[in-house]
Chimera marker file (.cmm) of the C-alpha trace (Angstrom):
<marker_set name="trace">
<marker id="1" x="187.617" y="144.696" z="112.760" r="1" g="1" b="0" radius="0.5"/>
<marker id="2" x="190.414" y="144.386" z="110.288" r="1" g="1" b="0" radius="0.5"/>
<marker id="3" x="193.924" y="144.680" z="111.643" r="1" g="1" b="0" radius="0.5"/>
<marker id="4" x="194.644" y="147.370" z="109.052" r="1" g="1" b="0" radius="0.5"/>
<marker id="5" x="191.722" y="149.521" z="110.059" r="1" g="1" b="0" radius="0.5"/>
<marker id="6" x="192.197" y="149.172" z="113.794" r="1" g="1" b="0" radius="0.5"/>
<marker id="7" x="195.970" y="149.564" z="113.552" r="1" g="1" b="0" radius="0.5"/>
<marker id="8" x="195.743" y="152.631" z="111.326" r="1" g="1" b="0" radius="0.5"/>
<marker id="9" x="193.095" y="154.368" z="113.395" r="1" g="1" b="0" radius="0.5"/>
<marker id="10" x="194.745" y="153.508" z="116.693" r="1" g="1" b="0" radius="0.5"/>
<marker id="11" x="198.032" y="154.916" z="115.388" r="1" g="1" b="0" radius="0.5"/>
<marker id="12" x="196.276" y="158.079" z="114.209" r="1" g="1" b="0" radius="0.5"/>
<marker id="13" x="194.397" y="158.513" z="117.495" r="1" g="1" b="0" radius="0.5"/>
<marker id="14" x="197.173" y="157.594" z="119.917" r="1" g="1" b="0" radius="0.5"/>
<marker id="15" x="200.168" y="158.786" z="117.879" r="1" g="1" b="0" radius="0.5"/>
<marker id="16" x="202.028" y="155.501" z="118.292" r="1" g="1" b="0" radius="0.5"/>
<marker id="17" x="202.452" y="152.343" z="116.302" r="1" g="1" b="0" radius="0.5"/>
<marker id="18" x="200.142" y="149.584" z="117.485" r="1" g="1" b="0" radius="0.5"/>
<marker id="19" x="201.300" y="145.989" z="117.021" r="1" g="1" b="0" radius="0.5"/>
<marker id="20" x="198.207" y="144.624" z="115.231" r="1" g="1" b="0" radius="0.5"/>
<marker id="21" x="196.196" y="144.976" z="118.429" r="1" g="1" b="0" radius="0.5"/>
<marker id="22" x="196.922" y="141.530" z="119.902" r="1" g="1" b="0" radius="0.5"/>
<marker id="23" x="199.325" y="140.470" z="122.660" r="1" g="1" b="0" radius="0.5"/>
<marker id="24" x="199.397" y="136.951" z="124.063" r="1" g="1" b="0" radius="0.5"/>
<marker id="25" x="201.220" y="135.604" z="127.089" r="1" g="1" b="0" radius="0.5"/>
<marker id="26" x="201.422" y="131.806" z="127.045" r="1" g="1" b="0" radius="0.5"/>
<marker id="27" x="202.375" y="129.472" z="129.875" r="1" g="1" b="0" radius="0.5"/>
<marker id="28" x="202.425" y="125.689" z="130.150" r="1" g="1" b="0" radius="0.5"/>
<marker id="29" x="198.663" y="125.339" z="130.660" r="1" g="1" b="0" radius="0.5"/>
<marker id="30" x="197.288" y="128.895" z="130.601" r="1" g="1" b="0" radius="0.5"/>
<marker id="31" x="197.163" y="131.917" z="128.326" r="1" g="1" b="0" radius="0.5"/>
<marker id="32" x="196.386" y="135.605" z="128.847" r="1" g="1" b="0" radius="0.5"/>
<marker id="33" x="195.328" y="137.771" z="125.906" r="1" g="1" b="0" radius="0.5"/>
<marker id="34" x="195.285" y="141.553" z="125.487" r="1" g="1" b="0" radius="0.5"/>
<marker id="35" x="193.333" y="143.075" z="122.595" r="1" g="1" b="0" radius="0.5"/>
<marker id="36" x="193.349" y="146.684" z="121.434" r="1" g="1" b="0" radius="0.5"/>
<marker id="37" x="190.447" y="147.695" z="119.209" r="1" g="1" b="0" radius="0.5"/>
<marker id="38" x="188.777" y="150.639" z="117.522" r="1" g="1" b="0" radius="0.5"/>
<marker id="39" x="184.978" y="150.483" z="117.570" r="1" g="1" b="0" radius="0.5"/>
<marker id="40" x="182.812" y="151.984" z="114.866" r="1" g="1" b="0" radius="0.5"/>
<marker id="41" x="180.647" y="154.883" z="116.040" r="1" g="1" b="0" radius="0.5"/>
<marker id="42" x="177.134" y="153.802" z="117.012" r="1" g="1" b="0" radius="0.5"/>
<marker id="43" x="178.075" y="150.241" z="117.981" r="1" g="1" b="0" radius="0.5"/>
<marker id="44" x="177.641" y="149.516" z="121.734" r="1" g="1" b="0" radius="0.5"/>
<marker id="45" x="181.205" y="149.321" z="123.080" r="1" g="1" b="0" radius="0.5"/>
<marker id="46" x="180.364" y="147.119" z="126.064" r="1" g="1" b="0" radius="0.5"/>
<marker id="47" x="178.592" y="144.581" z="123.832" r="1" g="1" b="0" radius="0.5"/>
<marker id="48" x="181.551" y="144.455" z="121.454" r="1" g="1" b="0" radius="0.5"/>
<marker id="49" x="183.962" y="143.932" z="124.344" r="1" g="1" b="0" radius="0.5"/>
<marker id="50" x="181.979" y="141.151" z="125.995" r="1" g="1" b="0" radius="0.5"/>
<marker id="51" x="181.351" y="139.293" z="122.715" r="1" g="1" b="0" radius="0.5"/>
<marker id="52" x="184.995" y="139.625" z="121.748" r="1" g="1" b="0" radius="0.5"/>
<marker id="53" x="186.124" y="138.244" z="125.122" r="1" g="1" b="0" radius="0.5"/>
<marker id="54" x="183.763" y="135.269" z="124.858" r="1" g="1" b="0" radius="0.5"/>
<marker id="55" x="184.608" y="134.462" z="121.225" r="1" g="1" b="0" radius="0.5"/>
<marker id="56" x="188.373" y="134.790" z="121.659" r="1" g="1" b="0" radius="0.5"/>
<marker id="57" x="188.388" y="132.760" z="124.889" r="1" g="1" b="0" radius="0.5"/>
<marker id="58" x="186.361" y="129.947" z="123.316" r="1" g="1" b="0" radius="0.5"/>
<marker id="59" x="188.387" y="129.894" z="120.070" r="1" g="1" b="0" radius="0.5"/>
<marker id="60" x="191.791" y="129.859" z="121.788" r="1" g="1" b="0" radius="0.5"/>
<marker id="61" x="190.750" y="127.193" z="124.300" r="1" g="1" b="0" radius="0.5"/>
<marker id="62" x="189.308" y="124.982" z="121.535" r="1" g="1" b="0" radius="0.5"/>
<marker id="63" x="192.314" y="125.387" z="119.229" r="1" g="1" b="0" radius="0.5"/>
<marker id="64" x="195.102" y="125.078" z="121.800" r="1" g="1" b="0" radius="0.5"/>
<marker id="65" x="193.699" y="123.275" z="124.799" r="1" g="1" b="0" radius="0.5"/>
<marker id="66" x="195.119" y="126.035" z="127.001" r="1" g="1" b="0" radius="0.5"/>
<marker id="67" x="192.948" y="127.553" z="129.711" r="1" g="1" b="0" radius="0.5"/>
<marker id="68" x="192.460" y="131.249" z="128.938" r="1" g="1" b="0" radius="0.5"/>
<marker id="69" x="192.642" y="133.106" z="132.243" r="1" g="1" b="0" radius="0.5"/>
<marker id="70" x="192.249" y="136.648" z="130.847" r="1" g="1" b="0" radius="0.5"/>
<marker id="71" x="190.986" y="138.363" z="127.741" r="1" g="1" b="0" radius="0.5"/>
<marker id="72" x="191.493" y="142.085" z="128.235" r="1" g="1" b="0" radius="0.5"/>
<marker id="73" x="189.948" y="144.455" z="125.693" r="1" g="1" b="0" radius="0.5"/>
<marker id="74" x="191.222" y="148.020" z="125.476" r="1" g="1" b="0" radius="0.5"/>
<marker id="75" x="189.250" y="150.395" z="123.269" r="1" g="1" b="0" radius="0.5"/>
<marker id="76" x="191.836" y="152.611" z="121.552" r="1" g="1" b="0" radius="0.5"/>
<marker id="77" x="189.202" y="154.830" z="119.991" r="1" g="1" b="0" radius="0.5"/>
<marker id="78" x="185.984" y="155.260" z="118.080" r="1" g="1" b="0" radius="0.5"/>
<marker id="79" x="185.957" y="155.305" z="114.260" r="1" g="1" b="0" radius="0.5"/>
<marker id="80" x="183.648" y="157.495" z="112.245" r="1" g="1" b="0" radius="0.5"/>
<marker id="81" x="182.773" y="156.637" z="108.636" r="1" g="1" b="0" radius="0.5"/>
<marker id="82" x="184.814" y="159.509" z="107.199" r="1" g="1" b="0" radius="0.5"/>
<marker id="83" x="187.934" y="158.339" z="109.111" r="1" g="1" b="0" radius="0.5"/>
<marker id="84" x="188.248" y="155.049" z="107.205" r="1" g="1" b="0" radius="0.5"/>
<marker id="85" x="190.531" y="155.560" z="104.219" r="1" g="1" b="0" radius="0.5"/>
<marker id="86" x="189.968" y="153.527" z="101.021" r="1" g="1" b="0" radius="0.5"/>
<marker id="87" x="193.311" y="151.672" z="101.369" r="1" g="1" b="0" radius="0.5"/>
<marker id="88" x="192.251" y="150.526" z="104.830" r="1" g="1" b="0" radius="0.5"/>
<marker id="89" x="189.059" y="148.902" z="103.556" r="1" g="1" b="0" radius="0.5"/>
<marker id="90" x="188.431" y="145.267" z="104.332" r="1" g="1" b="0" radius="0.5"/>
<marker id="91" x="190.218" y="142.872" z="101.988" r="1" g="1" b="0" radius="0.5"/>
<marker id="92" x="187.428" y="140.316" z="102.047" r="1" g="1" b="0" radius="0.5"/>
<marker id="93" x="183.782" y="141.262" z="101.847" r="1" g="1" b="0" radius="0.5"/>
<link id1="1" id2="2" r="1" g="1" b="0" radius="0.2"/>
<link id1="2" id2="3" r="1" g="1" b="0" radius="0.2"/>
<link id1="3" id2="4" r="1" g="1" b="0" radius="0.2"/>
<link id1="4" id2="5" r="1" g="1" b="0" radius="0.2"/>
<link id1="5" id2="6" r="1" g="1" b="0" radius="0.2"/>
<link id1="6" id2="7" r="1" g="1" b="0" radius="0.2"/>
<link id1="7" id2="8" r="1" g="1" b="0" radius="0.2"/>
<link id1="8" id2="9" r="1" g="1" b="0" radius="0.2"/>
<link id1="9" id2="10" r="1" g="1" b="0" radius="0.2"/>
<link id1="10" id2="11" r="1" g="1" b="0" radius="0.2"/>
<link id1="11" id2="12" r="1" g="1" b="0" radius="0.2"/>
<link id1="12" id2="13" r="1" g="1" b="0" radius="0.2"/>
<link id1="13" id2="14" r="1" g="1" b="0" radius="0.2"/>
<link id1="14" id2="15" r="1" g="1" b="0" radius="0.2"/>
<link id1="15" id2="16" r="1" g="1" b="0" radius="0.2"/>
<link id1="16" id2="17" r="1" g="1" b="0" radius="0.2"/>
<link id1="17" id2="18" r="1" g="1" b="0" radius="0.2"/>
<link id1="18" id2="19" r="1" g="1" b="0" radius="0.2"/>
<link id1="19" id2="20" r="1" g="1" b="0" radius="0.2"/>
<link id1="20" id2="21" r="1" g="1" b="0" radius="0.2"/>
<link id1="21" id2="22" r="1" g="1" b="0" radius="0.2"/>
<link id1="22" id2="23" r="1" g="1" b="0" radius="0.2"/>
<link id1="23" id2="24" r="1" g="1" b="0" radius="0.2"/>
<link id1="24" id2="25" r="1" g="1" b="0" radius="0.2"/>
<link id1="25" id2="26" r="1" g="1" b="0" radius="0.2"/>
<link id1="26" id2="27" r="1" g="1" b="0" radius="0.2"/>
<link id1="27" id2="28" r="1" g="1" b="0" radius="0.2"/>
<link id1="28" id2="29" r="1" g="1" b="0" radius="0.2"/>
<link id1="29" id2="30" r="1" g="1" b="0" radius="0.2"/>
<link id1="30" id2="31" r="1" g="1" b="0" radius="0.2"/>
<link id1="31" id2="32" r="1" g="1" b="0" radius="0.2"/>
<link id1="32" id2="33" r="1" g="1" b="0" radius="0.2"/>
<link id1="33" id2="34" r="1" g="1" b="0" radius="0.2"/>
<link id1="34" id2="35" r="1" g="1" b="0" radius="0.2"/>
<link id1="35" id2="36" r="1" g="1" b="0" radius="0.2"/>
<link id1="36" id2="37" r="1" g="1" b="0" radius="0.2"/>
<link id1="37" id2="38" r="1" g="1" b="0" radius="0.2"/>
<link id1="38" id2="39" r="1" g="1" b="0" radius="0.2"/>
<link id1="39" id2="40" r="1" g="1" b="0" radius="0.2"/>
<link id1="40" id2="41" r="1" g="1" b="0" radius="0.2"/>
<link id1="41" id2="42" r="1" g="1" b="0" radius="0.2"/>
<link id1="42" id2="43" r="1" g="1" b="0" radius="0.2"/>
<link id1="43" id2="44" r="1" g="1" b="0" radius="0.2"/>
<link id1="44" id2="45" r="1" g="1" b="0" radius="0.2"/>
<link id1="45" id2="46" r="1" g="1" b="0" radius="0.2"/>
<link id1="46" id2="47" r="1" g="1" b="0" radius="0.2"/>
<link id1="47" id2="48" r="1" g="1" b="0" radius="0.2"/>
<link id1="48" id2="49" r="1" g="1" b="0" radius="0.2"/>
<link id1="49" id2="50" r="1" g="1" b="0" radius="0.2"/>
<link id1="50" id2="51" r="1" g="1" b="0" radius="0.2"/>
<link id1="51" id2="52" r="1" g="1" b="0" radius="0.2"/>
<link id1="52" id2="53" r="1" g="1" b="0" radius="0.2"/>
<link id1="53" id2="54" r="1" g="1" b="0" radius="0.2"/>
<link id1="54" id2="55" r="1" g="1" b="0" radius="0.2"/>
<link id1="55" id2="56" r="1" g="1" b="0" radius="0.2"/>
<link id1="56" id2="57" r="1" g="1" b="0" radius="0.2"/>
<link id1="57" id2="58" r="1" g="1" b="0" radius="0.2"/>
<link id1="58" id2="59" r="1" g="1" b="0" radius="0.2"/>
<link id1="59" id2="60" r="1" g="1" b="0" radius="0.2"/>
<link id1="60" id2="61" r="1" g="1" b="0" radius="0.2"/>
<link id1="61" id2="62" r="1" g="1" b="0" radius="0.2"/>
<link id1="62" id2="63" r="1" g="1" b="0" radius="0.2"/>
<link id1="63" id2="64" r="1" g="1" b="0" radius="0.2"/>
<link id1="64" id2="65" r="1" g="1" b="0" radius="0.2"/>
<link id1="65" id2="66" r="1" g="1" b="0" radius="0.2"/>
<link id1="66" id2="67" r="1" g="1" b="0" radius="0.2"/>
<link id1="67" id2="68" r="1" g="1" b="0" radius="0.2"/>
<link id1="68" id2="69" r="1" g="1" b="0" radius="0.2"/>
<link id1="69" id2="70" r="1" g="1" b="0" radius="0.2"/>
<link id1="70" id2="71" r="1" g="1" b="0" radius="0.2"/>
<link id1="71" id2="72" r="1" g="1" b="0" radius="0.2"/>
<link id1="72" id2="73" r="1" g="1" b="0" radius="0.2"/>
<link id1="73" id2="74" r="1" g="1" b="0" radius="0.2"/>
<link id1="74" id2="75" r="1" g="1" b="0" radius="0.2"/>
<link id1="75" id2="76" r="1" g="1" b="0" radius="0.2"/>
<link id1="76" id2="77" r="1" g="1" b="0" radius="0.2"/>
<link id1="77" id2="78" r="1" g="1" b="0" radius="0.2"/>
<link id1="78" id2="79" r="1" g="1" b="0" radius="0.2"/>
<link id1="79" id2="80" r="1" g="1" b="0" radius="0.2"/>
<link id1="80" id2="81" r="1" g="1" b="0" radius="0.2"/>
<link id1="81" id2="82" r="1" g="1" b="0" radius="0.2"/>
<link id1="82" id2="83" r="1" g="1" b="0" radius="0.2"/>
<link id1="83" id2="84" r="1" g="1" b="0" radius="0.2"/>
<link id1="84" id2="85" r="1" g="1" b="0" radius="0.2"/>
<link id1="85" id2="86" r="1" g="1" b="0" radius="0.2"/>
<link id1="86" id2="87" r="1" g="1" b="0" radius="0.2"/>
<link id1="87" id2="88" r="1" g="1" b="0" radius="0.2"/>
<link id1="88" id2="89" r="1" g="1" b="0" radius="0.2"/>
<link id1="89" id2="90" r="1" g="1" b="0" radius="0.2"/>
<link id1="90" id2="91" r="1" g="1" b="0" radius="0.2"/>
<link id1="91" id2="92" r="1" g="1" b="0" radius="0.2"/>
<link id1="92" id2="93" r="1" g="1" b="0" radius="0.2"/>
</marker_set>
């Protein structure tokens, strides 16, 4: 889920510029996170969402010590193989 791929596809699908797909609201002891993603066709969307919530919550809590009260995942669209342009390919393989 590269930022370039998800940002480009979300912009193409929604017609608006997406800010890298991550928004974070941080308080003194808590954080709330909103994620916007594009899921590849054939991948179970619910599984992706739940795993993403768990992984992001754990990583942020471990790195910052803040209690993550929300990790919201919004699926902006579904990507098909022919929709991924060569310049949007992953930088690291």
